[in-house]
PADRENLUM-723512 format. One record per residue (C-alpha): residue in one letter; z, y, x. Coordinates in steps of 0.25 Angstrom, whole numbers, padded with zeros to 4 digits, always signed. Example, Ala and Ser with C-alpha at 12.3 -4.5 7.8 and 13.67 -1.06 7.14 Angstrom:
<atoms>
A+0031-0018+0049 S+0029-0004+0055 
</atoms>
This chain:
<atoms>
M-0039+0249+0203 S-0029+0239+0197 E-0024+0238+0184 R-0010+0240+0190 Q-0015+0253+0197 R-0019+0260+0187 R-0009+0269+0179 V-0012+0267+0166 D+0003+0270+0160 C+0005+0281+0166 S+0021+0284+0158 T+0025+0271+0163 A+0020+0276+0179 R+0028+0289+0176 A+0041+0281+0171 V+0038+0270+0184 A+0036+0283+0194 R+0049+0290+0187 G+0057+0277+0188 I+0055+0276+0202 N+0059+0289+0203 I+0072+0288+0198 L+0074+0274+0206 A+0073+0282+0217 V+0081+0293+0215 R+0091+0286+0204 N+0093+0270+0204 R+0086+0260+0197 S+0093+0259+0184 L+0089+0273+0182 A+0075+0270+0183 L+0075+0257+0177 I+0082+0265+0164 Y+0071+0275+0166 M+0058+0267+0166 E+0063+0256+0155 Y+0066+0270+0146 K+0051+0274+0148 R+0047+0259+0144 V+0040+0254+0160 P+0039+0240+0157 T+0051+0232+0163 A+0041+0226+0175 V+0036+0239+0180 I+0051+0243+0179 A+0056+0231+0188 R+0045+0232+0198 V+0046+0246+0201 L+0063+0245+0202 D+0062+0233+0210 N+0050+0239+0219 P+0047+0253+0217 A+0037+0254+0229 S+0029+0244+0222 R+0025+0254+0210 R+0013+0261+0210 I+0011+0275+0218 P+0014+0285+0210 S+0003+0298+0208 T+0006+0311+0212 E+0009+0314+0199 Q+0020+0304+0196 L+0026+0308+0210 I+0026+0323+0203 S+0029+0321+0190 E+0038+0310+0189 A+0046+0314+0200 I+0062+0317+0199 T+0072+0321+0208 P+0086+0316+0209 S+0097+0325+0202 P+0107+0331+0212 H+0118+0323+0212 P+0130+0332+0206 K+0138+0338+0217 T+0154+0333+0216 A+0163+0346+0215 T+0172+0351+0227 S+0185+0356+0224 
</atoms>
């Protein structure tokens, strides 16, 4: 296994997984803000936001623990 493939920084891996979920569900700017807040390296943020498919395949545990669901859109009141 190459050094790049080892997951030595689990907190960064989780932050990237959550950032990708935010990107898919919300938008790029929120994903960027979240990953910056979690101190993901700038080069990693740029790479995963520009090409989300280039990131490593998440583990089963990451898929479960980092799953987020979109908030329902507020219903418009009808009178």
